C-alpha positions in Angstrom: 0.0 0.0 0.0 2.7 2.4 0.9 4.4 2.0 -2.5 1.2 2.7 -4.4 0.4 6.0 -2.7 4.0 7.2 -3.1 3.9 6.5 -6.8 0.6 8.4 -7.2 2.0 11.3 -5.1 5.0 11.4 -7.5 2.7 11.4 -10.5 0.6 14.2 -9.1 3.7 16.2 -8.1 5.1 15.9 -11.6 1.9 17.1 -13.2 1.6 20.0 -10.8 5.2 21.0 -11.3 4.7 20.9 -15.1 1.6 23.1 -14.9 3.4 25.6 -12.7 6.4 25.8 -15.1 4.1 26.2 -18.1 2.2 29.0 -16.4 5.5 30.8 -15.4 6.7 30.5 -19.0 3.5 32.0 -20.3 3.7 34.8 -17.8 7.3 35.6 -18.7 6.5 35.7 -22.4 3.5 37.9 -21.9 5.5 40.4 -19.8 8.3 40.4 -22.5 5.7 41.0 -25.2 4.1 43.9 -23.3 7.5 45.5 -22.6 8.5 45.2 -26.3 5.2 46.5 -27.5 5.4 49.5 -25.2 8.9 50.4 -26.3 7.9 50.1 -29.9 5.0 52.4 -29.3 7.2 55.0 -27.6 9.7 54.8 -30.5 6.9 55.3 -33.1 5.6 58.3 -31.2 9.1 59.9 -31.2 9.5 59.1 -34.9 6.1 60.6 -35.8 7.0 63.8 -33.8 10.4 64.1 -35.6 8.8 63.6 -39.0 6.1 66.2 -38.2 8.7 68.7 -37.0 10.8 68.2 -40.1 8.0 68.8 -42.5 6.8 71.9 -40.6 10.4 73.2 -41.0 10.5 72.2 -44.6 7.3 74.1 -45.3 8.7 77.2 -43.5 11.9 77.0 -45.5 9.9 76.8 -48.8 7.8 79.7 -47.7 10.9 81.7 -46.8 12.5 81.0 -50.1 9.4 81.9 -52.0 9.2 85.3 -50.1 12.9 85.9 -50.7 12.8 85.3 -54.4 9.6 87.4 -54.8 11.2 90.4 -53.2 12.6 92.9 -55.7 14.7 94.8 -53.3 17.4 92.5 -51.9 18.7 95.0 -49.3 16.0 94.4 -46.7 15.7 90.7 -47.0 18.0 89.8 -44.1 16.2 92.2 -41.8 12.8 90.9 -42.9 13.6 87.3 -42.4 15.5 87.8 -39.1 12.4 89.4 -37.7 10.4 86.3 -38.6 12.9 84.1 -36.6 15.0 82.7 -39.4 18.8 82.8 -39.3 19.8 84.3 -42.7 23.2 84.7 -44.1 23.8 86.4 -47.5 27.2 86.1 -49.3 29.3 89.2 -50.0 28.4 89.4 -53.6 24.7 88.9 -52.7 24.0 85.8 -54.9 24.1 83.1 -52.2 21.7 82.9 -49.3 21.6 80.5 -46.4 18.5 80.1 -44.2 18.4 78.0 -41.0 15.0 77.0 -39.9 14.7 75.4 -36.4 13.2 71.9 -36.3 13.6 71.2 -32.6 15.9 72.4 -29.9 18.5 69.9 -31.2 18.2 70.2 -35.0 17.7 72.7 -37.7 17.1 72.7 -41.4 19.8 74.5 -43.4 19.0 75.6 -46.9 21.7 77.2 -49.1 20.6 78.6 -52.5 22.3 80.5 -55.3 20.3 83.6 -56.3 21.8 85.0 -59.4 20.4 88.2 -60.8 19.5 86.9 -64.2 18.6 83.2 -64.0 16.6 80.7 -61.9 17.3 79.9 -58.3 19.4 76.8 -57.6 19.3 74.9 -54.3 22.8 73.9 -53.2 22.0 72.4 -49.8 18.9 71.2 -48.1 20.0 69.3 -45.0 19.3 68.7 -41.3 22.1 69.7 -39.0 22.5 69.2 -35.3 22.5 72.4 -33.2 23.8 70.5 -30.1 27.1 68.7 -30.4 26.6 64.9 -30.3 23.0 64.9 -31.5 23.6 62.5 -34.4 26.6 60.8 -32.8 24.4 58.6 -30.6 25.1 60.5 -27.5 
């Protein structure tokens, strides 16, 4: 009799232990899935914000360029755009203009264009640059 009850106890213990291990495994996988999904959600929110900020700056830069090239008198351009919050640099001979439009507190959109007196405008640069050292270096 004693041997029979010991074998049945061992059988029940093995089943209970297996069920506990399966439940613990499922709980671990569900926690890992939740943590992964949450981090992916936060990353997608940051990415969406960065894209939105870039396209707002892009639209501002296009608007600034359109206003610049519509102005006949080039002498007041730097003052006009500086008042609107753009960082504008005009070359010495007056044919090259650089506009820096802020995207965020760490990045800005720099647009450099050639503005000859007789022909069409040519965009030389249209790039995002860091305003804080180490922004694109992974720091």
